N, C-alpha and C positions, 0 to 999 in steps of 0.2 A: 379593482382596476390597478392595471402595473401604470405607476407614473411615466411622460416621457423621458429619457434621458439615463435614467435609474441603472444602473446594472444586473444583468438576469445571468444567473447558475441554473442548472440539472445536475443531479445525483442522480447517479443511475447504479439504482437499488440494486444487488446481486443474491440479498441472503434472505432469509423469514427471518421476521424483527423475532425474537420472544417476546414473552408476557413482559416477565420483568423491563426489557427498554419498552417496549410499549407503553405500561401502564407507571414509569421513574421519571421518564426525556418525552415521550409524546411522539414513538420511534426514529430513527435512525435521518429520518430531515433535517430532526432536531437538534440531535447529537452532532452533528455537520454542522450546521447553521450557529450553535453555539461556538462550535471553536471559528468560525471559517464567516460568519453572517456576520453584516452590518447596515443599521439603519436605511432603509429604502432604498435597499435591495428584494429585488426576487428571485425567489429558492425556490424551482418544484423538484416536484422525485420522478422517476420512472423506474417504474419495477419491473427491471431487465430480464429476471429470472425469470418472469411472469412470462414476457414474449412485448413488453414494454418498452419503448423507444420512441425516441424524440421525431416528426415526420421533419423529411431532408427540407423540407421547404419554410421549417421552422428554425432547424439551425443558427440558419448567420444569426435571427434575435436573441443568441447566448451569447453571454460573454467567455463561458469558461463550463466546464463538464468535469467530474467529478466520479470516481469507477470504485465503490467502498471493495470490504471482503468480501468472501462468500467458503458455505461450509463444499464447496463444489471444487475441481478439480479445474486449471487455466489448462491444461493443456488435454481436458475431455474431448467430447467429441457428441455433446447433446445438444441440438435443434438453438437453444438460443445463445449458447457460447459460441455457435461459429455465427449466428447472428452479431450478436458485438462485437468479435473480429472486427467484421464486415463496416461495421456499421462508426467500429474507430479509426479502419485504414482511409471509411470518406470524411472524419474528422483530421484525417495528418493532411490526406489532399489541401483542406482546406484551411492547413494552418491556423487551426481551434486549437483554445488552450485546454489540456488536459489532466487532471492531476487520477494518477491510479494509487490505489493503497490497496496494500496487500495484494489479495487475490489480482486487484485490481493494476497491481503495480505489476504483478503475473502475466495479465491477462495481455494490458500494454504493450510488454513486452513482445508477448506470443505474435501481437497484431503487425506490430514490426517490424519482424524476422527475427528477432528472437529466439530462447530456448528454456523451460522449466521445466523442473522434473522432481517429484521425493528431493528433500533436503540430507542428504549423504551423513549430517550428523544428528539427525530427528527429530522431534518437536522442539521450537522457537519459542521459551509462553515465559513471560512476565517482563522487571525490565531491564532492558540491556543500554548498553552506551555507545552509541555508533560515533565511530570515526569522518569525518571530511577530511575529503582529498584533501592537498597546497589550493588546485584552484575552485571546488569550492569557498574551500576558507577565502581565498579571497575575493571574490564574485560577494558575498553573503558579509563581508564585514560590515556596509554600510547599513547590515538592518539587525550588529549585533547578534551573531547569534555563534554559539559558542563551538570551538574544534569537536571537545566530545560532548556530544548531545545523546540523556535519555529521554526512550522511548519505549513506549508494552509495544510489546510484542507474542502473536501468535500464531504463528503457523508452521507448515510440515512441508510447504513447498517453495522452490526458490528458483533465481534464472541459472540456470546453470548452461555447459554445454556439456552435449553428450557423448564424445568424445573422454571426455574430462571423468566423464562417469565412471565411465567404462577401468580407465585406471585408476580410477580409486577404489573402485569395488575389486579390482584382483589385489593392490596393493593391501587393501583389507580384512582377508583372507589370507594374510602372513602377521594378523595383531600388530600393524604398523599405528606405536602410539597416536594423542591426538599432533603435536606441532606437528608431521608429516601430510596429516592428513589434512590440515587446515592449509597447504600447501596445495590450492586448488584452482584452475582453469576455469574464470565463469565466460560466459557470453548472454551479452546484452544482447537488442539487436544492432547490427549493422552501423555505424555511423553515433549510434549514443558513446558516452560519456559516463561511466560508472565517479561518480560522484562523495561514495559513501559505502565501507565496509563494518563489517564487525567483528568480531571474534566466532561468530556461529558463523555469517552470510558475508557470500562476499561482495552479491551487489546490492545491497543495502537501499540505496536511491540509486536510478541514473536519468543524467537529463538528452531529451533528444531535440536539435534545434533547441528554440527558446519556448518551443508549444508544447510539451509536452513531457511531463517527469513522473517517475514512479520511488513511489516510496512502501520498501519491503515493513513496514511495520504500522502503529493506528493510533497513529498524533490526535486522533481522536477520540479515539478508549480516556476512562478515569480507570480509577482501583476498585471501585463498587462494579461495573462493568466489565470488567476482566475475571472480577471474583467469581460472578453469577456465571460466566462462564466455563471456569473451569470445575465447576463444582456440574455442570451440563455437560462438560467431554466427560468427566468421570460416570456420570451415570451412564450416559453412552461406552464408556469403557475403550475410552478412544486415547487415553491419559492413564498413565497407571499415577495413583497414590502420592507416589513419590515424585513424580515430576507437577502434581497439582503442593504441595507441602514444597518443592524446590521455589515453585513460583509464585507463590504469595510470600516466600522469605524475600523475593528480590524486591517484593513490593511494599516490605516494611525498609527494604534497605536505603532505596533512593526516589528519590518522586520523575515520572519524566516529565523534562522542561516543556510544559503544551505554550509557557507564553512565548516561547521558540518555536516553535513548529509551525502556531500561530501566526508570529512575524513571516514565517519563512512558505507558508505554505500560500497566505494572502499576498507576499508581496509576489510571488509567482503568477498565481491568479489573475491578479487587479497589474500585470505587467510593470513589473518597480524589477525585476534585473534582467540585466542585461549582460546575455550569457556572449 
């Protein structure tokens, strides 16, 4: 039974859970609760990938929503993806707190009018240090968030601007170097603010008003989850062995700052941030 006055959140699960995650962690709901949850809160999971979404009459009872990663494309046209886009637009009109992670970051951008597609630099897998914008640094100073923030990444799609993609494809045909290709034009949703970037990804984080935020990386992942995911990607021939080895080496080189990400994400979901 839910206690009156306690916070209530929903995880919109956009992928089938691996056996390892179910057996080792009890599923992705518990993985997210391990990062974001606190005692006396209620957390529910909806399997969005299988058409489950909260009824609109119940939406007002939730303090916030978290959209997970997925093996599907945020720019796809599956029915469940279109239904999720419509649902997110309804949440926006209600000014509900929404945190999008990886695929969730991309589908949130799409719902709000941004563009997503294949990353020009290919897969980004492993521990990556993202760089907060000056405005984000100022805003997050009270939460003691470092300006360079390590996070686990595992994606090959990104929030991007289509015109820039065409330009970059033309440039790459002339074997342009990485420095030139890094000068990319990114398009988050109109009126959104890009608040973090990295060497490979121009839109690592964006905010839309004070109620919606996207994170391209996986603050909820730990090294064990990524290692098992790398093995699955290899088995399906989605990545090459050299990519897996590079990703595993990055896991040894630096630690994702889970405590900082917890403060940041909790601060957003519970309304501690005033944009």
